[in-house]
N, C-alpha and C positions, 0 to 999 in steps of 0.2 A: 381399496385404493383411493376410493373418493372422499373417504375420512381424512386420509393423510394429505390429499390434496387441498382440502378445505384448511387444515392446519398449517399447511404450507403457506397459503394464501395470507392467513392471519400473522404468521411470522414475518412476512414482507411488510407488512401494513406496520406491525410493532417495530421493526427495525427501522423503517423510514422514519417514525416519529421519534424513536430514541435518537436517530442522527440528527434531526433538527435540534433536540433537546441538548445533545452534546455540543452542536456548535453554538447554541447560545450560552451554555455554562462555561465553555473554554474562552469566551470573550472576558471572563472575569477570574478565571483559575488558569494558572500556568502549570502545565504538567511538568513534574521535576525530573527530566532526564537530559544527558547530553549538556549542553551548555546552560541550561537553566536548572541542573540538578540542585539539590538541598537534602539535608537530613531530616527534615520536618515531615516527609512523607513515610516514615517508619524504616523498616528493615529493607536493606537493598542488597543486590547481588552484582557482581560483574556484567557489565553492560553486554560483552559478547555472549555470555551464558544467558543473560534474560532475552537478547535477540533471538538465540537458537530455541529457548523453550516457547517464546511467543509465537514463532513463525512455523515451526514444525507441524503443529496440529492440524494447520489447514493443507499442508502438502500431503500428510499421511490420510487425513479424513476424505480428501478429494480422491485420492488414490483408491480407498477401500470403498467409497460409493461408486465409483465407476467400475470396479472389479465385481461388486454384488450385482449390479444391474446386468452385466455381461454373463455372470455365472449363473445366475437364476433366470436368465432371457426375459428380464423385464423390458430391455430394449434390444434389438439386434445390433450389431456393430454398424457404426455409422462413421464414414470418413471425416465428416465434417464435425461433430460433436468431439471426435478423437482428437482433431487438430486443435480446437478450441480447449480441450483438457490438456494437451500438450503445452500450448502456449501459457495457460494458468500454471502449471505445474513447473515448467522452466523458470519463471519469474520467481517462484517459491522454492526452487531448488537453490538459486543464487541467493535469495535472502536467507534462506534457513541453515545452508552449509557453507557457502562460501564467504558472504558477507561478514559473518562473525569471526571467522579465521582472520580476516584480512584487518581486522579493527586494530588501532595501535591506541596505546595508552591504558591506564588503569581504571577508566571512568566506571561509574556505577549507576544502577538503575534501580528504583523502588521495587520491591517485590508486588505490591499492589499494582502498579502498572503492569508489570510481567502477566500477573493473573488476569487482569482485565483485558489485556490483548490475547491471552491464550483462550479466554471466553469468546471473545468477538471473533477470531479467527476461525474457531470450531463453528459457530453459527454461520460464519460466512461461506465455509465449505458447504454446509447443508444448503445454502441458498443458491449457490452457483450449481452445485453438483446436483441439487434436488431438482432444478430446472432443466438442465442438460441432460440428465439420465433417467428421469423420472417423469417430470410433470409437464415438459414440453409437449405440443401436440406431435403425434408421431410422425408426420409428414412436415414438419416446421423447417427442417434442416435437410432439402434434397442437395444432392452433390452440386447442382447448379449455383448453391449459396455461395460457393467459394468464388464465384464470378460476379457476384452480386455487388453493387455499390456499397452496401453496408459492410460486408466483409473485407473488400480492398481498402476502403477508407479507414476502418476501424483498425486493421491490421497495421497500415502505415504508421497511424497515431500512435498505436501500442509499440509498434517497434522503435519509433522516434523517441518514446518517452522512456523506454528501458534503457536505449544508448545514452540519453541524457543523463539518466538517474545514475547508472554506473560510472560513466564519464565524471560526473560532478563529484559522486563519493569519492572516486579516486584521486581527484585534484585536491579535496579536502583532507583526506588521508595523508597524502604525500607531503603535506605541510609539516608533518612531524617525521624528522629524519630519525629520531630515536623512538623504538617502539615503546618504551616505558615513559615517554614524555606526555604529561597531562595537561600541558597549556595549550590555549587556543590561538590560532592565527588567521589572519585575514585572507581568505582566497580572492585572487583579482585576476584568475586566468579564465580564459574562454568564455563561457555564458555568465561568469561572476563578474564580468564588466559590466553588466547590465542588470542583473537579477541576483537577489541576495540568497534565495534559497532555489538554486537551480535543481538541486537533487529532488526537492519536494515537487518542482513544476513537473519534473520527469515523472514522478509516480502518479501525478494527478493525470497526465495525458495518457500513461498506461492504461489506467482504469476507465478513462474516458473512451478510449479505443476499444477496449474490451466490451464495454456496455454497448458501442456501436456494432461491433462485430457480430455480436451474439443477438443483438437487438431484442433484449430481455428486459423485464422489469427488475430480475435480480442483479443483472448487471448494473441497471441505473441506481438500484439502492446501494450497491457497493462504492459506485461512484459519489454518490451524496455522502457517504460514510467517510471516503478517503477526503473530500472537500472539507468535511466538518471536522475532522481531525487536522488535517495540514494546514489549512488556510490560517486559523488561528496559531498553529505552531510556528508558521512562517513569520507571522508578527511579533511573536515572543523572541525568536532568534534575532530578529531585526534589532528589537530593542535591546538584546543582550550584546549585540555587536556594538551599537552604538554606546553603550555603557563601557564596554571593554576598550574601544578603540577611539572613541571621541571623534574630533575632527578629521583625522585620518579616514575614518569611515564614511561621515556624513558628507565629506567632500566628492565622494565617488558618485552621489546623487544616483544610486540605483534604487530599483524598485524590490518590493519585498519578495513577489513571486511571479506576478503576471506582467510581461513587458508593456510599458506604457499604459497600465490599467491600476495595479496596486503593487 
């Protein structure tokens, strides 16, 4: 087990470094999906299928890691880690099975993006599940953890982020009355009065909350990756809105993703 623990620690270091590299690269490269899609990235698939393929690995891998840990008695049942597991899986159930079914339009996503998302999500399950069910100190999460400031604050941030993310996605989706409409429209309702990528802000808050409520390096690494991917994405989407809608958009004077900051 000590060997696996060492490998796990190296994995966290490597993923942290890669997250920083990805953030730098995405300042110069715009990932082609959604509003920024183009055919230069090669073979593409329907976006709803792409999201399903990308998101399901982490859901099933996390479940498998939890099941193996319990079945082979690697760790006894712990109500705290079970709740963390449930929170994590609840997010990915929505993203894997509900979100793709609700998508409208016939947008496409490069297969290369789908594969890279698949690989990252698999490693992320190993990071989060590895910590919670295998490598965290055996007494790290006593039942009293549920009343700790870390858990309460982290859970509230996570919950607020999830509500914001789902609500913002719904606002964007409902701008298309026709399920086969591929046009893009300017959302101005609710948080979109102030923030251009309210849905992305919600996701960042979710994983900030998860990092806090688990109080773990694994959670922090995932938060770093979330920011590394989403902050440059928010900039790219902002630029695309500006190109599509011109003065109608710029007159709103709203922030890219973080209120009063960016």
